[in-house]
N, C-alpha and C positions, 0 to 999 in steps of 0.2 A: 736722600740723606739730609738730616737736619742742618740748618745753617751753622749752628755752634760747632758741630763735628767738622764741617768743612773748614770753618775758621781755625779750629784746632790743628787739623792736618796740614793746612797751608802754612801756618806759623811755625809748627814744629819742623816742617821741611825747610823753611827759611832759616830757622835757628841752626839746624844741622849744616846747612850750606855755609852760613856765617862761620860756624865752628871749623869747617873744612878750610875755609880761607885763612882763618886764624892759625890753625896748625901748619898750613903751608907756609905762611909768613914766618912762623917760628923756625921752621926748618930752613927756609930760604936765607934768613938773616943769621942763622946759626946761633941762636940765643943760647947762652950757657953751654956752647959746644954741643948742642943737641943733634945737629946733623951728623957729626962725627960719631957720636954714641950710637945713633940709629943705624948708620951705614956700616959700621964695623961689627955690630952685634948680630948673632944668628937669630935673635928674637926681636929684631928691630921693627919688622912689619907689625908684629903683635903690639909692641909698645906704641907705635904710631896709631894703630887702630883703637887701642884703649884710650889714648890721649884725645883722639878725635871724638870718640863716643862719650867720654866723660864731659868734655867741653861742649859737645852737642846737647847733652842733657841740660847743662846750665844755660846755654844760649837759647835753646828752645823754650825753656821756662820763662826766661826774661822776655823773649819775643812774644810769647802768648800772653803773658801778664800785661805787657804794654798794649797789645791789641785789645784785650778785654777792657782795660781801663780807658782806652781812647774811644770806646763805644758810647760812653756817656755824653749826653748833649750838654750844651752850655747853659748855665743858669743866667737868665736875663734879670731876674728879680733878686734883690738882696735877701739873704736868708737868715741873717743874724747880725751880731756885732752891735754897733752903736744904735740905740733906739732914738727916735725923735722925742725929746722931752721938752716940756715948756721951760722957759728960762726961769730959774729959781734965784731969788735974791738971797744971798747968804751974808748975814751980818755977824760980825764977831761980837760975842757977848762976854765981858769979863766975869770970871767966877772967882770969888774969894774962898780960899781954903785956909782955915785957921791952923797955925802950926801947933803941933803937940810935942810936949817934952817927953822923952822916954826916961824910964827909971834905970836904965842900964848905964853903967859907967864905961866910959871909953878909956881903954888902956893905951897910953902912948909910950913909945919907946924912945 
């Protein structure tokens, strides 16, 4: 099996395990009275299964994305930003601009 497929399966399984822990904590701490809703409903098991599956998709995607992005090696060399430039002498030079009169009349109130 290719290494990328192994990486994908491992991280998706880890993401679904994290989602299982997350849903268990939601039920344990009775967030928004979730435990009562699940335990008193006849379709509570289905609700917990769907909650776990949907959170599993999200956590698996995040886990796999993190694993893929962490595969990149560290860059030892600078790749951009400030370039080394010679010291330039910048002198201010005054520039005279002659004033021009406009032919428009200014209306004052």
